[in-house]
N, C-alpha and C positions, 0 to 999 in steps of 0.2 A: 603231383610225380604222376606219371598213367602208370597201366600194370605193366607195359613193357620195360618203363623203368626198372619198377618192382621188380621184377624176375631178374635182370641183369645185375642188381645190386645184392640178391638176397645169396644165401647161400645154404642149399637144398642138403639137410642130414638124411645122407643117404647109406653111409659105409661105414669103413674102421677109423677115417682118421677127423671124424664129426667133435668128440672130444676133446684133439689136440686142435680145433679150429677155434672153438671158444678158450682155449686156454691161451692159448695165440694173441686174440682178441684182450683177456685181460692182462696181459702182457706182465712189466712190471710191479702192476698195482700190488699196493703192502695190503688191501683191503678188498676181498670179493663178496660184493653183495649177490648174492639168489635170490631171485622173489618167487614169485608164486601169485596166478589170479584167483585161488581157490587151495581151501585146508583141504582139501579132499581128491585130488587127482592124481592119478599114479604116473605118468609124465613126468608131472613137475617132481614131483620128490623124487622119482628115479633119476632124472636128469640132474637135479644137483647132487645127487651123490654119486652118477658120474664124473662127473665136473670138480666135484670137492678132490676126489681120492686121486684125481691126475695132480690137483694142486698139490696135493700134501707131496707125491713122489716125486713131481719133476720140479715141483718150485718150492718146497721147503715150508710149507704154511703150517705151522704149528698147534693150531686151534680151530674148531669148531664152534661157532656162537647162534645158539638158536632161539627162536621166539617161543622159550618155555620159561617155566622160573626155577630161578637159580636152585635151592634147594634138591629139586624132583632132576633137575638134570645134574647137579653132582654126584648124583648116585650113580650115575651113567657116564659121567666122566672116572669116578673110581673104577668101574668096573673095566674101562677098555683099558686104561690104564694101568692092570692089574694089581688095583690096591682094591679090592673089594672083596666078600665071600662070596658073593653072588656067580650060581652055576654057571649061568648064561644070559644072553640080556634081557629077553623073558625077566626074567627073576627080577635084573636089574631094575626092570621097567614098572617095577609094582605098585612105585609112587604115585605114578601118573591116572589118578581115581578121579579127576575133579573133569568133569563135562569141558571141551570135545576128548573123550580120550581117545578116540583114533587119529588124532592129530600127533601123535606117538607112538602110540598102541597100533602098529602095520606093521605089514611084513616086509616095506624096503628099507624102515628104518631098522627093522631088527638085523638086516642084514648088512648093510652100512654100518652098523655097529659092533657086528661079526667081525665083519674086515677091519676095522682099524685097532678091535683086541688082538688081532693078528701081528698088523702094520707095527704094533708096540710090541708084541712079542721079541725080547733080546736087546731091544734099544734101549740105551742107557735112560734114567728118570727124568733129567733135563730134555729130553730128546722125543719121552713121548709125544703125541698128540692126543688133545684132552677135547673135552666135547662138554659147552658150560650151557645156564640159559642166562637169556639177559631180563627177561620179566618178571614182574612184583608184584602176582595176584597172590602168592601163597605167604601173607602174612603169619600166619600160625603156624607152619610149615618150618618156617626162617626163624621163629621166635624158640620154636624146641631146640632146632641145631645149634644157635646162640646158646641157651643152656647148657645143650649137653655138654657143647667144646669148653663152656667156663666150671661146667660139672670136672672135669678132667685136670684142667687147669690152674684154677684157681676155682675151691668151693666157696671161699669165702664171696667172693665177687658173682658168682652164680647164686648167691645166697639174695645179695644186692637186687641183681637182673630179675628175679623171679618178682620181688617186692614191684618192682616199676610195671612190667608188662603185666603185673594183675589187673593191672588199668581196665583190660579186657575182659577181663573172667566175668562180668554181668553180660555179656554179648556173648557169651562160648563162642563157637567159631560162626556167629555169624556177622559176617566185614560188610555186609552191606546196612542190618540193621545198625552198627555201630557208627558208618557214616552217616548213616539219615539221621541220627541224634547227635552226632558231632557238628553236624553244619546246621543244626537247628540252634545252637547255642547250648547243648548239655553238655555233661564233663568229654573232657578232650583228651586223650594220650598224648599230644603231641610233646607236651613237657619230657614225660617220664622216657620216650622211645628216641629224643634229640640227649637225653642225659644217659642212656646207657652207649647209643653209639659213641660219645665224649669219652666215658669212662675208659670204652675198650677200645678206642684209638690213642686215650691216652699211658695206657698200659703195654701198647704194643710190641716197643720195643724187647719189654720184657717176654711179653707170651711168644713170639715167636723166633726168640734167640735159643730157644731151650734146645731145642735137637736139630739143629741145622735144618736142612733142605725141609722134609718132613713137615718138622714144626712151622717154616715159614709158609708151606700150603696150606696148613691145617685154620693159621691162623689171617691168612688172606680170606681162606671162604667163610670164618667166620665174621670176619669184619663187613663182607659184603652181604652173606644175610641179617647184619644191625641194621645196614646201609637199608634192605631193601623193607625191611619193618620201617623205619622213619619214612620213607619213600612211600608205600602201599597206605601208611596210616593217612597221610596227607591225599593221596590218591583217593580215597573212600571217602573220606571228607571232604573233600572237591567234588564228586562226580553227582552228588546233588547239589549244587547249583548250577548247574546249567553251563552253556557255553562250551569252551573247548579248551578249559583250564585241566581238565584231569587227562585229556591225549596228552597234551604236550607233557606234562610230567610223567608221564609213563614210557615217551618216547627220549626225553631226554635221561630219564632213568636206565633206558638201555643203552642210551649213547654212553653214557661216564661209566657203564659196568663195562661198554666193551673197551674205551680207554685205559680202564683199570686192570684189565687183562691183559690186553696188550703189552702197556710196564711191567707186571707180575711176569710175565712168562719170557722178557727180555732176557740175551744170553748176549753180556759183552756191552750192555748198553744197545743193542739194535733190537729195536721193537718185534714182537712176532709178529709175524703174517698169518691175519687169520680171516675164514669164509664167514660169512653170514646169512641164513638160512632163515629169511619171516618173509611176510605176504608183501605182494607187491605194494600196499596203503602204507609200510611202513619203511618199505627200502628204496622206491621213486622218490625222487627229488620231491617237497610236496609244495615247493615253488612253482611248480609250474603243472599243477592243479588245481580244481575246482575246491578242493581243500581248505589247497594254503590263500586264495583270496578270501578264504572264512576265517584267516588267523588260524589255520593247523601247523603246525610244523613235525617232521619226524625225522626216525634214525638216518634216512638217507641224506635230509637237507643237513644233519647236522655234520653228518661224516662229511658230506662234499667241503660245507665250510671252512671245518678245519683241514681236510687232508687234498683235497682236490685233484691232482691228478692223479696222486698215491690209492684211490680208491677207486673201483670202477662198477658202476650198478646193473644188472641185471634185470629184466623183467621178463615174465613169463606170459604167453598167453592160448586160449583155444576159442576154438569157433563154435563148439558143440559138441555132443559125446554125451556120458555121464560121470556125475561126482556123487562123491561120499560127504554128506549132509545132512543137518536135522530142518525139521520145518518150525521150532522156536527152542529158544535157549532152556538147556536140561530136556529135551525132548528125546524122544529114540534117534538113532541113526538110522538113514533111508541112506539106500540107491535111487539118487535121483537123474531122471533126463535131464538134462543142461539145454535150454531153448537157442535153435540158430540166432546166431551174431545179431545184434540190431543195425539196421541200416545206420549210416552215418558215424558207425565203429571203426577204431581200428582196427579191430577181431572181424568187421566183414571186409574191409577192404584189405586184410590178409587172406581171409577166405576167397574172394576174386583174383587173388594172383595163381590161384590153381595149384601151388605147392602144399604136400600135405603136412611137411615139417620142414622147419628153417631159422637160420640165426641171418641177422640183419644187423648191422653194425651202424651204428647212426650217427656217425664222428664223421663222415664225409660229408661235403660242403651240397652234396647234390642231394642225397637226404635228406639232411636238416631243410634246408630251405622249401625242400615238396611235401614233407609230412609237419612242417612250424603250427600249421594252422590247425587249433584246439580239433579233436571228435572227440565221440565218446570210449569213452574203455571202460569195461567189467570189471568185477571184483564182486569174487563170493567166498564170504568169507567159512565161519560153520555153519551159518544159518543160509538155506537158500528156499526164496520165495519166486518162483517163476511166475505165478499170477499177476506178481507187482515187479515184473523184472526192470523195466525201466526206471523206476521209481526207487528202488532197493540197492540193485546192481550197478550202477551207472554213474559215472560223474565225466565231465569236461577234463580234457589233459592237455598236455602237448610232447608227444612222446619223446621225442628229442631231445627237450630239454631235462625230460625228466629220468631216461636210464639212456646209459651208452650203447646197449644192445639188445635185442630181444629178442628171445628167443620162442618163434609159434609154432604149435603142434593144431593142425584145421581140428580133428577127431581127435577127442583124449576122454579117456577110461578110470572110472570110479577107482579111487588108492581103497585098498581091501583090509579092512582092518582085524586085530586078531580074536576079534570077540563079532561072531559072526550072531547075528539079529534076525529075529521074523522080519523084521522089518526092513534091515539089509539080505536080499537072498542070495548074495552071492552066485550069481550064475553066470556075472558076466567075466569073463577072467581077460585082464589086459594084454593086449597084444605085446608080442616077445617081441625085441628089437636089438638090433648088436648096438652092443657099449653098456647097456641098459638107458639108453637115451629114451 
């Protein structure tokens, strides 16, 4: 594809109809998976929020499911659905204490949560839009959530659950140490967490029928926490064995949680429409990437395999700018300069098109044929190492097979965390843009 062909195919983001154009591309899809090329870019977060608001208002989407842990996000769900004592979104975000805190404790998320709470105000309980987490890292928080639930509905069952979950006590809250020990053949909690989930499910009819809709919601949340404990135990047990098994387990967990949400939120047998927010590496079809070639699958692939055209996968990219990221795991958050896109990458190709921001549908035969040859694609997570840019942040992908559409911002700005530190100067203010895109 020449630059002239690309210019004719892309839709510049310049005015009030920009969000509507993306919504029209999503069409009648029941699942809208909207990605990001980093966990610290303002434009990515703002674009997802703007598109999601339109999908909720115009297309009846019932939930937002995000790359966050179930128990932490469920507190946000209670807040936006007017079912919590939290006085504001900042208070509701207090459970997000684990690195990287800025991924959800930032100004764009705050604004979206407050909008969602306002949108839900006055709506019937069944019609209120929820906010849920798909991830599985919060093993101990989910254990506590299960125990809190059972203390209320079944004190004897809570005693049994405490005895089973006590298997983790010798590791305190160091789940990595547990995983290392279990992977080497020492004591494993696998049997106990499986038994607890089975016991909870065995009592489901009793627990979930005690007080109508509210009881059903509370049981569903407890069951998801018990599932998270089971899957997180396996995740930490497998992560020290090498290979791709822990990555695949994590994304299978996210897919099964998404399926459970669709079923739980269904009305009159009609599954709920859901927007998903996660990194491109989770939402773009892994079969079209270098990761897929080495055996990794992801949420986007699993969703496509199950739902086909009923799901829309949208990737977000950038060429250069600034980003909020750390230099290593658990390191301080920093405002970093993003190096210009490498030659041979999709980002560099889009940069040369000359448009500052645009949407490109990847469904037309012209575009698919022209972009089908794999190129480099950049992925910045919570860690950014510009000194090893090629090795740390690029992989080969076939974009038209990976996504249904891509939104490109040629220059992007760092996401503003709620907590500004000495390492994050806060001097760079994201440029404003109509519609928040």
